[in-house]
ROZA-733438 format. One record per residue (C-alpha): x, y, z; residue number from 1. Coordinates in Angstrom, 2 decimals, always signed. Layout:
! residues N
pt east: X; north: Y; up: Z; num: NUM
...
! end
This chain:
! residues 283
pt east: -118.18; north: +111.84; up: -3.22; num: 1
pt east: -117.34; north: +115.46; up: -4.02; num: 2
pt east: -113.91; north: +115.35; up: -5.61; num: 3
pt east: -113.05; north: +117.93; up: -8.26; num: 4
pt east: -116.03; north: +117.93; up: -10.59; num: 5
pt east: -117.15; north: +114.42; up: -9.63; num: 6
pt east: -120.50; north: +113.99; up: -7.89; num: 7
pt east: -121.18; north: +110.41; up: -6.85; num: 8
pt east: -121.77; north: +107.92; up: -4.05; num: 9
pt east: -119.27; north: +105.12; up: -3.49; num: 10
pt east: -120.49; north: +101.90; up: -1.87; num: 11
pt east: -117.86; north: +99.59; up: -0.37; num: 12
pt east: -118.45; north: +96.00; up: +0.76; num: 13
pt east: -117.63; north: +95.09; up: +4.36; num: 14
pt east: -114.34; north: +93.37; up: +5.02; num: 15
pt east: -110.80; north: +93.79; up: +3.84; num: 16
pt east: -110.24; north: +95.14; up: +0.35; num: 17
pt east: -109.19; north: +96.05; up: -2.13; num: 18
pt east: -112.24; north: +95.27; up: -4.27; num: 19
pt east: -112.94; north: +95.39; up: -7.98; num: 20
pt east: -114.43; north: +98.76; up: -8.94; num: 21
pt east: -117.56; north: +99.37; up: -11.02; num: 22
pt east: -119.05; north: +102.65; up: -12.24; num: 23
pt east: -122.86; north: +102.60; up: -12.31; num: 24
pt east: -124.69; north: +104.85; up: -14.80; num: 25
pt east: -128.41; north: +105.41; up: -15.30; num: 26
pt east: -130.27; north: +107.11; up: -18.12; num: 27
pt east: -132.32; north: +110.17; up: -18.97; num: 28
pt east: -133.75; north: +111.85; up: -15.91; num: 29
pt east: -130.39; north: +112.43; up: -14.33; num: 30
pt east: -129.85; north: +112.85; up: -10.63; num: 31
pt east: -127.99; north: +110.44; up: -8.38; num: 32
pt east: -129.57; north: +106.98; up: -8.26; num: 33
pt east: -127.97; north: +104.75; up: -5.64; num: 34
pt east: -130.11; north: +101.63; up: -5.25; num: 35
pt east: -128.43; north: +99.41; up: -7.85; num: 36
pt east: -124.92; north: +100.35; up: -6.72; num: 37
pt east: -125.76; north: +99.61; up: -3.09; num: 38
pt east: -127.18; north: +96.20; up: -3.99; num: 39
pt east: -124.19; north: +95.32; up: -6.18; num: 40
pt east: -121.75; north: +96.33; up: -3.43; num: 41
pt east: -123.33; north: +93.55; up: -1.38; num: 42
pt east: -121.93; north: +91.13; up: -3.95; num: 43
pt east: -118.33; north: +92.12; up: -3.22; num: 44
pt east: -117.72; north: +95.06; up: -5.57; num: 45
pt east: -116.79; north: +98.68; up: -4.87; num: 46
pt east: -119.52; north: +100.45; up: -6.83; num: 47
pt east: -119.69; north: +104.15; up: -7.66; num: 48
pt east: -123.15; north: +105.50; up: -8.46; num: 49
pt east: -122.22; north: +108.40; up: -10.73; num: 50
pt east: -124.36; north: +111.46; up: -11.38; num: 51
pt east: -123.67; north: +113.26; up: -14.64; num: 52
pt east: -126.47; north: +115.79; up: -15.02; num: 53
pt east: -129.45; north: +117.33; up: -13.23; num: 54
pt east: -127.77; north: +117.00; up: -9.85; num: 55
pt east: -126.08; north: +119.50; up: -7.54; num: 56
pt east: -123.78; north: +121.77; up: -9.59; num: 57
pt east: -123.64; north: +119.47; up: -12.63; num: 58
pt east: -125.16; north: +120.51; up: -15.99; num: 59
pt east: -128.95; north: +120.61; up: -16.07; num: 60
pt east: -129.30; north: +118.87; up: -19.44; num: 61
pt east: -127.54; north: +116.42; up: -21.78; num: 62
pt east: -127.11; north: +118.71; up: -24.78; num: 63
pt east: -123.32; north: +118.38; up: -24.48; num: 64
pt east: -121.61; north: +115.70; up: -22.39; num: 65
pt east: -117.82; north: +115.74; up: -22.03; num: 66
pt east: -116.15; north: +112.37; up: -21.49; num: 67
pt east: -113.41; north: +114.10; up: -19.49; num: 68
pt east: -115.88; north: +114.23; up: -16.59; num: 69
pt east: -116.32; north: +110.45; up: -16.71; num: 70
pt east: -112.56; north: +110.01; up: -17.02; num: 71
pt east: -112.09; north: +112.06; up: -13.85; num: 72
pt east: -114.60; north: +109.81; up: -12.06; num: 73
pt east: -112.86; north: +106.68; up: -13.36; num: 74
pt east: -109.48; north: +107.92; up: -12.14; num: 75
pt east: -110.93; north: +108.74; up: -8.72; num: 76
pt east: -112.24; north: +105.18; up: -8.46; num: 77
pt east: -108.97; north: +103.62; up: -9.63; num: 78
pt east: -106.94; north: +105.68; up: -7.16; num: 79
pt east: -109.14; north: +104.79; up: -4.18; num: 80
pt east: -107.20; north: +102.61; up: -1.69; num: 81
pt east: -110.10; north: +100.13; up: -1.46; num: 82
pt east: -110.26; north: +99.62; up: -5.23; num: 83
pt east: -107.94; north: +97.30; up: -7.08; num: 84
pt east: -106.85; north: +97.87; up: -10.66; num: 85
pt east: -105.59; north: +97.86; up: -13.23; num: 86
pt east: -109.02; north: +98.68; up: -14.68; num: 87
pt east: -112.64; north: +99.07; up: -13.63; num: 88
pt east: -116.01; north: +97.92; up: -14.87; num: 89
pt east: -118.92; north: +99.99; up: -16.18; num: 90
pt east: -122.60; north: +99.13; up: -15.75; num: 91
pt east: -124.99; north: +101.29; up: -17.75; num: 92
pt east: -128.65; north: +101.19; up: -18.69; num: 93
pt east: -130.32; north: +103.19; up: -21.49; num: 94
pt east: -128.46; north: +106.52; up: -21.86; num: 95
pt east: -126.05; north: +105.19; up: -19.24; num: 96
pt east: -125.34; north: +102.25; up: -21.56; num: 97
pt east: -124.61; north: +104.67; up: -24.39; num: 98
pt east: -122.16; north: +106.52; up: -22.15; num: 99
pt east: -120.62; north: +103.23; up: -21.04; num: 100
pt east: -119.92; north: +102.39; up: -24.68; num: 101
pt east: -118.45; north: +105.86; up: -25.24; num: 102
pt east: -116.20; north: +105.53; up: -22.18; num: 103
pt east: -115.00; north: +102.11; up: -23.33; num: 104
pt east: -114.31; north: +103.51; up: -26.81; num: 105
pt east: -112.40; north: +106.65; up: -25.83; num: 106
pt east: -110.93; north: +106.03; up: -22.36; num: 107
pt east: -108.23; north: +103.64; up: -21.22; num: 108
pt east: -109.02; north: +101.84; up: -17.99; num: 109
pt east: -112.42; north: +100.23; up: -18.68; num: 110
pt east: -111.78; north: +96.48; up: -18.48; num: 111
pt east: -115.36; north: +95.20; up: -18.67; num: 112
pt east: -118.70; north: +96.79; up: -19.53; num: 113
pt east: -122.30; north: +95.62; up: -19.15; num: 114
pt east: -124.68; north: +97.49; up: -21.44; num: 115
pt east: -128.39; north: +97.12; up: -20.62; num: 116
pt east: -130.59; north: +98.22; up: -23.53; num: 117
pt east: -128.14; north: +100.91; up: -24.57; num: 118
pt east: -127.68; north: +102.40; up: -28.06; num: 119
pt east: -124.35; north: +102.58; up: -29.83; num: 120
pt east: -125.19; north: +106.04; up: -31.13; num: 121
pt east: -125.40; north: +109.38; up: -29.40; num: 122
pt east: -129.03; north: +110.19; up: -28.53; num: 123
pt east: -130.49; north: +113.48; up: -27.37; num: 124
pt east: -127.22; north: +115.39; up: -27.23; num: 125
pt east: -123.60; north: +115.61; up: -28.32; num: 126
pt east: -120.78; north: +113.53; up: -26.83; num: 127
pt east: -117.37; north: +115.22; up: -26.79; num: 128
pt east: -113.88; north: +113.95; up: -26.07; num: 129
pt east: -110.99; north: +116.34; up: -26.60; num: 130
pt east: -111.32; north: +117.43; up: -30.24; num: 131
pt east: -113.75; north: +114.68; up: -31.28; num: 132
pt east: -117.50; north: +115.24; up: -31.43; num: 133
pt east: -120.31; north: +112.69; up: -31.85; num: 134
pt east: -123.54; north: +114.48; up: -32.84; num: 135
pt east: -126.94; north: +113.09; up: -31.84; num: 136
pt east: -128.76; north: +110.79; up: -34.23; num: 137
pt east: -131.74; north: +112.36; up: -35.98; num: 138
pt east: -135.33; north: +111.92; up: -34.82; num: 139
pt east: -138.46; north: +111.73; up: -36.99; num: 140
pt east: -141.54; north: +112.43; up: -34.88; num: 141
pt east: -143.79; north: +111.25; up: -37.74; num: 142
pt east: -142.75; north: +107.68; up: -36.92; num: 143
pt east: -144.11; north: +107.94; up: -33.37; num: 144
pt east: -147.23; north: +105.83; up: -32.84; num: 145
pt east: -149.94; north: +105.96; up: -30.20; num: 146
pt east: -151.13; north: +102.91; up: -28.26; num: 147
pt east: -154.83; north: +102.23; up: -27.76; num: 148
pt east: -154.39; north: +103.72; up: -24.27; num: 149
pt east: -153.13; north: +106.98; up: -25.72; num: 150
pt east: -149.48; north: +106.46; up: -24.76; num: 151
pt east: -146.67; north: +107.25; up: -27.19; num: 152
pt east: -144.64; north: +104.42; up: -28.75; num: 153
pt east: -141.30; north: +105.89; up: -29.83; num: 154
pt east: -139.46; north: +102.71; up: -30.84; num: 155
pt east: -139.21; north: +103.79; up: -34.51; num: 156
pt east: -138.52; north: +107.49; up: -33.88; num: 157
pt east: -134.72; north: +107.44; up: -34.22; num: 158
pt east: -133.20; north: +107.58; up: -37.70; num: 159
pt east: -131.14; north: +104.65; up: -38.93; num: 160
pt east: -127.47; north: +105.34; up: -38.18; num: 161
pt east: -126.54; north: +103.24; up: -41.22; num: 162
pt east: -127.64; north: +105.95; up: -43.65; num: 163
pt east: -126.63; north: +109.48; up: -44.57; num: 164
pt east: -125.40; north: +112.05; up: -42.03; num: 165
pt east: -126.65; north: +109.94; up: -39.12; num: 166
pt east: -123.64; north: +107.66; up: -39.62; num: 167
pt east: -121.64; north: +110.32; up: -37.77; num: 168
pt east: -123.64; north: +109.50; up: -34.63; num: 169
pt east: -122.06; north: +106.06; up: -34.22; num: 170
pt east: -119.90; north: +105.58; up: -31.14; num: 171
pt east: -116.57; north: +104.12; up: -32.42; num: 172
pt east: -116.80; north: +100.96; up: -30.33; num: 173
pt east: -114.32; north: +99.27; up: -32.68; num: 174
pt east: -111.54; north: +101.24; up: -30.95; num: 175
pt east: -112.26; north: +99.57; up: -27.63; num: 176
pt east: -110.32; north: +96.75; up: -25.99; num: 177
pt east: -113.03; north: +96.36; up: -23.34; num: 178
pt east: -114.86; north: +93.05; up: -22.87; num: 179
pt east: -118.61; north: +93.59; up: -23.35; num: 180
pt east: -121.84; north: +91.98; up: -22.21; num: 181
pt east: -125.04; north: +93.27; up: -23.82; num: 182
pt east: -128.33; north: +92.55; up: -22.03; num: 183
pt east: -131.22; north: +93.10; up: -24.43; num: 184
pt east: -134.97; north: +93.25; up: -23.92; num: 185
pt east: -136.59; north: +92.05; up: -27.14; num: 186
pt east: -139.75; north: +94.04; up: -26.34; num: 187
pt east: -137.86; north: +97.28; up: -25.67; num: 188
pt east: -140.04; north: +100.10; up: -27.00; num: 189
pt east: -137.62; north: +102.92; up: -26.22; num: 190
pt east: -135.36; north: +102.04; up: -29.14; num: 191
pt east: -134.08; north: +99.02; up: -31.06; num: 192
pt east: -131.67; north: +97.61; up: -28.51; num: 193
pt east: -131.16; north: +94.29; up: -30.30; num: 194
pt east: -130.12; north: +96.11; up: -33.48; num: 195
pt east: -127.60; north: +98.23; up: -31.57; num: 196
pt east: -126.09; north: +95.25; up: -29.76; num: 197
pt east: -125.71; north: +93.29; up: -33.00; num: 198
pt east: -124.23; north: +96.30; up: -34.79; num: 199
pt east: -121.67; north: +96.75; up: -32.00; num: 200
pt east: -120.78; north: +93.07; up: -32.30; num: 201
pt east: -120.32; north: +93.35; up: -36.08; num: 202
pt east: -118.05; north: +96.36; up: -35.77; num: 203
pt east: -115.92; north: +94.87; up: -33.01; num: 204
pt east: -115.40; north: +91.64; up: -34.93; num: 205
pt east: -114.71; north: +93.46; up: -38.21; num: 206
pt east: -111.78; north: +95.16; up: -36.47; num: 207
pt east: -110.38; north: +91.96; up: -34.99; num: 208
pt east: -111.79; north: +92.53; up: -31.51; num: 209
pt east: -113.34; north: +89.90; up: -29.27; num: 210
pt east: -116.96; north: +89.03; up: -30.02; num: 211
pt east: -119.14; north: +90.44; up: -27.22; num: 212
pt east: -121.62; north: +88.33; up: -25.32; num: 213
pt east: -125.23; north: +89.21; up: -26.14; num: 214
pt east: -128.11; north: +87.84; up: -24.05; num: 215
pt east: -131.60; north: +88.52; up: -25.41; num: 216
pt east: -134.72; north: +88.25; up: -23.27; num: 217
pt east: -138.11; north: +87.69; up: -24.99; num: 218
pt east: -141.10; north: +89.78; up: -23.87; num: 219
pt east: -138.73; north: +91.97; up: -21.83; num: 220
pt east: -138.93; north: +95.75; up: -21.94; num: 221
pt east: -136.53; north: +98.66; up: -21.62; num: 222
pt east: -136.02; north: +98.94; up: -17.87; num: 223
pt east: -134.25; north: +95.75; up: -16.81; num: 224
pt east: -133.81; north: +96.43; up: -13.10; num: 225
pt east: -132.44; north: +94.30; up: -10.23; num: 226
pt east: -134.63; north: +91.31; up: -9.29; num: 227
pt east: -138.14; north: +91.81; up: -7.94; num: 228
pt east: -138.43; north: +95.44; up: -8.97; num: 229
pt east: -141.89; north: +95.87; up: -10.51; num: 230
pt east: -142.20; north: +96.20; up: -14.27; num: 231
pt east: -142.48; north: +99.81; up: -15.42; num: 232
pt east: -144.47; north: +99.48; up: -18.65; num: 233
pt east: -144.94; north: +103.21; up: -19.23; num: 234
pt east: -143.95; north: +106.51; up: -17.63; num: 235
pt east: -142.99; north: +110.10; up: -18.39; num: 236
pt east: -140.01; north: +110.37; up: -20.75; num: 237
pt east: -138.04; north: +113.45; up: -19.73; num: 238
pt east: -136.76; north: +114.25; up: -23.22; num: 239
pt east: -140.06; north: +113.53; up: -24.98; num: 240
pt east: -142.10; north: +115.40; up: -22.39; num: 241
pt east: -144.92; north: +112.84; up: -22.49; num: 242
pt east: -145.60; north: +109.33; up: -21.19; num: 243
pt east: -144.13; north: +106.59; up: -23.40; num: 244
pt east: -144.43; north: +102.82; up: -23.40; num: 245
pt east: -141.29; north: +100.89; up: -22.37; num: 246
pt east: -142.47; north: +97.38; up: -23.22; num: 247
pt east: -142.32; north: +94.07; up: -21.38; num: 248
pt east: -144.73; north: +91.42; up: -20.13; num: 249
pt east: -144.81; north: +91.05; up: -16.31; num: 250
pt east: -143.82; north: +87.39; up: -15.91; num: 251
pt east: -141.17; north: +87.27; up: -18.64; num: 252
pt east: -139.72; north: +90.62; up: -17.59; num: 253
pt east: -139.50; north: +89.54; up: -13.95; num: 254
pt east: -137.68; north: +86.34; up: -14.90; num: 255
pt east: -135.31; north: +88.30; up: -17.14; num: 256
pt east: -134.41; north: +90.63; up: -14.26; num: 257
pt east: -133.47; north: +87.67; up: -12.05; num: 258
pt east: -131.27; north: +86.15; up: -14.77; num: 259
pt east: -129.71; north: +89.44; up: -15.87; num: 260
pt east: -128.65; north: +90.21; up: -12.28; num: 261
pt east: -126.87; north: +86.84; up: -12.05; num: 262
pt east: -125.31; north: +87.23; up: -15.48; num: 263
pt east: -123.83; north: +90.67; up: -14.87; num: 264
pt east: -122.36; north: +89.61; up: -11.52; num: 265
pt east: -120.71; north: +86.52; up: -13.03; num: 266
pt east: -119.40; north: +88.62; up: -15.92; num: 267
pt east: -117.81; north: +91.22; up: -13.65; num: 268
pt east: -116.35; north: +88.61; up: -11.30; num: 269
pt east: -114.79; north: +86.81; up: -14.27; num: 270
pt east: -113.38; north: +89.80; up: -16.13; num: 271
pt east: -112.37; north: +91.92; up: -13.15; num: 272
pt east: -110.52; north: +88.99; up: -11.60; num: 273
pt east: -112.68; north: +88.12; up: -8.59; num: 274
pt east: -114.01; north: +85.02; up: -6.99; num: 275
pt east: -117.78; north: +84.92; up: -7.00; num: 276
pt east: -119.37; north: +85.45; up: -3.63; num: 277
pt east: -122.03; north: +87.26; up: -1.68; num: 278
pt east: -121.35; north: +89.21; up: +1.49; num: 279
pt east: -123.35; north: +87.46; up: +4.25; num: 280
pt east: -126.31; north: +89.48; up: +5.48; num: 281
pt east: -126.21; north: +90.60; up: +9.10; num: 282
pt east: -129.98; north: +90.54; up: +9.54; num: 283
! end
């Protein structure tokens, strides 16, 4: 897809549409990652894998991200003849989860959102929408630890958004009318995903919004991928510039990935108005 500023790949299921639309967002590292969108399209959804930086003519970093870009992508998806409205879903992991929360908070048209280990604060850069700005939460490198293998553990590096100027980094999720599902790895060492999910739930309920569904997976790390993807316990963190530990124990993490994949499909089918079903394989 090259439409206006939008750079993406749209996967459509076989058969007669229209289909429920989902926008698929990944995290730091950027580029255009297509594998999850292609797999999810096989479950009967029209899925747009959306690039938002470090790809083609898009920005090369995340210092400033404008939600108008994501709104343009959402409108493209909604106007596609094979996509049924009135709204679309968002699936986001890590930084993509953060952006999914921001889209649901500022944009109209996001019916359902699945947030996989995403923060409800801006991290690593500023989020802008019209005349509103959400600055990044502060970082204290003194709280970074080293594992016995010499790999950085950054889980405590971010400042608490409940205190001082870092309160301005909160994404105003309480504005949203979106239905949420939070998938949380309890051994996430990138940041405190359980805290963020619970804080989002508190704020939504305090403003009379529907309580989100939160599913927590013990011994599960940051990168909850589709089923049978191998556990990535540590790798280079693009923003940190060094390898970091992501968490997770192999067996528990693998089982969590199988369940999370089922849960997010059921959630989207339910809230986007579909019947559950898998497109039969031709092989």
